[in-house]
C-alpha positions as CSV (number, residue, x, y, z in Angstrom):
1,X,-37.5,-48.2,-64.3
2,X,-37.2,-50.1,-60.7
3,X,-33.6,-50.0,-61.4
4,X,-33.8,-46.3,-62.2
5,X,-35.9,-45.5,-59.2
6,X,-33.3,-47.6,-57.0
7,X,-30.3,-45.8,-57.8
8,X,-32.6,-42.1,-57.9
9,X,-33.4,-43.2,-53.9
10,X,-29.9,-43.4,-53.5
11,X,-28.6,-40.7,-54.9
12,X,-31.4,-38.7,-52.9
13,X,-30.2,-40.7,-49.7
14,X,-26.4,-39.9,-50.6
15,X,-26.8,-36.6,-51.3
16,X,-28.9,-35.7,-48.2
17,X,-26.3,-37.8,-45.9
18,X,-23.4,-35.9,-47.6
19,X,-25.5,-32.6,-46.9
20,X,-26.0,-33.8,-43.1
21,X,-22.6,-34.4,-42.7
22,X,-21.4,-31.3,-44.0
23,X,-23.8,-29.5,-42.1
24,X,-22.9,-31.1,-38.7
25,X,-18.8,-30.6,-39.7
26,X,-19.7,-27.3,-40.6
27,X,-21.4,-26.8,-36.9
28,X,-18.8,-28.6,-35.2
29,X,-16.1,-26.3,-36.4
30,X,-18.3,-23.3,-35.9
31,X,-18.6,-24.9,-32.0
32,X,-14.7,-25.6,-32.1
33,X,-14.2,-22.1,-32.9
34,X,-16.2,-20.8,-30.3
35,X,-14.7,-22.6,-27.6
36,X,-11.5,-21.6,-28.6
37,X,-12.4,-17.9,-28.3
38,X,-14.1,-18.4,-25.1
39,X,-10.7,-20.3,-23.7
40,X,-8.8,-17.6,-25.2
41,X,-10.7,-14.8,-23.1
42,X,-10.8,-16.9,-20.1
43,X,-7.2,-17.4,-20.1
44,X,-6.7,-13.3,-21.0
45,X,-9.0,-13.0,-17.8
46,X,-6.8,-15.3,-15.7
47,X,-3.3,-13.7,-16.8
48,X,-5.0,-10.2,-16.0
49,X,-6.0,-11.5,-12.6
50,X,-3.3,-12.8,-12.0
51,X,-0.9,-9.8,-12.9
52,X,-3.4,-7.6,-10.6
53,X,-3.1,-10.2,-7.5
54,X,1.2,-9.5,-8.4
55,X,0.6,-5.9,-8.5
56,X,-1.7,-6.0,-5.1
57,X,0.9,-8.3,-3.6
58,X,3.7,-6.2,-4.4
59,X,1.6,-3.3,-2.9
60,X,1.2,-5.2,0.4
61,X,4.9,-6.0,0.4
62,X,5.8,-2.4,0.3
63,X,3.6,-1.4,2.5
64,X,4.9,-4.1,5.1
65,X,8.3,-3.0,4.6
66,X,7.1,0.5,4.9
67,X,5.8,0.2,8.2
68,X,8.9,-1.6,9.7
69,X,11.1,1.0,7.7
70,X,8.8,3.5,10.3
71,X,9.0,1.2,13.4
72,X,12.6,1.4,13.0
73,X,13.2,4.9,12.5
74,X,11.8,6.4,15.7
75,X,14.2,3.6,17.8
76,X,16.8,5.2,15.7
77,X,15.7,9.0,16.0
78,X,15.4,8.2,19.9
79,X,18.8,7.0,19.9
80,X,20.1,10.7,17.9
81,X,17.9,12.4,20.3
82,X,19.4,10.6,23.0
83,X,23.0,11.6,21.4
84,X,22.5,14.9,20.5
85,X,20.8,15.8,24.0
86,X,23.9,14.3,25.4
87,X,26.4,16.2,23.4
88,X,24.3,19.9,24.0
89,X,24.5,18.7,28.1
90,X,27.8,18.6,28.2
91,X,28.9,22.0,26.1
92,X,26.0,23.4,28.5
93,X,28.3,21.8,31.3
94,X,31.8,23.4,29.9
95,X,29.8,26.8,30.5
96,X,28.4,25.7,33.8
97,X,30.9,23.8,35.5
98,X,29.1,23.6,38.7
99,X,25.8,22.7,37.1
100,X,23.8,19.3,37.4
101,X,21.6,17.2,35.4
102,X,18.8,18.7,37.2
103,X,20.0,22.5,36.7
104,X,20.2,21.8,33.0
105,X,16.7,19.8,32.5
106,X,15.3,22.8,34.2
107,X,16.8,25.3,32.0
108,X,15.9,23.4,28.6
109,X,12.1,23.0,30.2
110,X,12.1,27.0,31.0
111,X,13.5,28.1,27.4
112,X,11.2,25.6,26.1
113,X,8.2,26.7,27.6
114,X,9.0,30.3,26.6
115,X,9.3,29.6,22.9
116,X,5.7,27.6,23.8
117,X,4.4,30.8,25.0
118,X,5.7,32.4,21.7
119,X,3.6,30.2,19.7
120,X,0.8,30.3,21.6
121,X,0.6,33.9,21.4
122,X,-1.0,33.6,17.9
123,X,-3.8,31.7,19.1
124,X,-6.7,33.8,20.0
125,X,-6.9,34.6,24.0
126,X,-9.6,32.4,25.1
127,X,-7.5,29.2,23.6
128,X,-4.1,29.9,25.3
129,X,-3.8,27.9,28.4
130,X,-2.2,30.1,31.2
131,X,1.5,30.2,31.4
132,X,1.5,28.5,34.6
133,X,0.1,25.2,33.1
134,X,3.3,24.7,31.2
135,X,6.4,26.8,32.7
136,X,8.4,24.7,34.7
137,X,9.0,25.7,38.2
138,X,12.6,25.0,39.3
139,X,13.7,25.2,42.4
140,X,16.8,26.8,42.8
141,X,19.9,24.0,44.2
């Protein structure tokens, strides 16, 4: 009987050891699955953040390009204004052979002041400046 009791203890111990090892293996598998899920979530978050960062960087670069273009356009615009103004002056000079740049400037300023006066007529009277403030006084030369 002592042999049977010894064998029974060995079987119980082996059964308990098998259950303990099986539960440890299952727990390790669950833990590994949880860690895999956590790593996948972190990877997804990192990828999303990287994409968002790239988009923000692209937007920043686009804004910088736009700013450079806006800075360049006024320079080109000033050049175009100077070119067209010179053409207008040459055309005016052909119609007024005894004219000068000063006379041309005075005539352009007077015409511009008249246009401004017409535009300002749309404002209430109390808001309109006095015409003497924006009408040029050109000396007749």
